[in-house]
N, C-alpha and C positions, 0 to 999 in steps of 0.2 A: 351219712346215713339219716341223720335227723332232717336234713333238707329234703331228701327224697321222700321220707315218711310224710312230711308236711304237704308235699305236692300231691301225693296219691291217696291220702286218707281224707274222708269227708270231715269237715270241721267239727261236727257233732261228736266224732269218735277220736279226735286228735289227742286228747290227754291220755286216753287208754292206750292208743297206739304208741305214744312217746314213752309211757311207762313200760310197755312190753319191749320196745326197742332198747331202752336203758337196761332192762333185766337181761336181754339177750346179749348185749355188749359185755356186761359184767360176767355172765356165764361163759361167753367165748374167751374172754381174757383169762379166766380161771383155768379153763381147759388147756389153753395154749401154754400157760405157765407150767402146768403139771407135765405136759408132754415135753416141752423144751427143757425143763428141769431134769427129767429122767434122761433125756438125750445128753445133756451136759455132764451128768454124773457118769454115764456109761461110756460115752464116746468123746467127750471133751467139748469145750465151748464152741469150737469151730463148727461142729455138726449141729449144735443147737442154733447157732446164728444162721447157718445155711437153711435149716428147716423153717425158721421164722421168716427169712427172706423169700423162700419158696412159697410159703403161705400168703405173704403179702402180694407177691406177683400173681398168684392164682386168684386172690380176691379182686385184684385190679382187673384181670382179664374177664372174670365173671361179671363184674360191675359194668365194664364197657360193652360186653356182648348182650347182657340181659336188660339194659336200660331201654325204656320205651323211646320211640322216635319223638313223640311229643307228650306233653302232660295234659290231662283233661282240664278244661277250664282256663287254659292259658293260651294266649295268642302270641304271635311272633313279636309284637310290639310291646307286650307286657314286660315290666321289669323283673 
C-alpha cells in the first residue's frame, strides 16, 4: 500500500498521503477486529477466520484489477 502511494502521489504531497494511508490502515484494522470479534463470539472462531480470509482474497482481487498498467513518471527500465 505504501509503495503504491509513493508511486502515484506527487512528491510534494507524499508525507500527507502517507499519514492518510497509515490512518486508513489503522482504521481498517480496528473495523476488521470489531467485526471478526463479533463473529467469533456469535458463531465461533472458524467463521471469523473464514471472514478474514474472504476479506483478504477480496482485497487481493481488487488490488490486481484496479492497479494501473503503468505508473506515471516511470519507464520500463527504471528500478
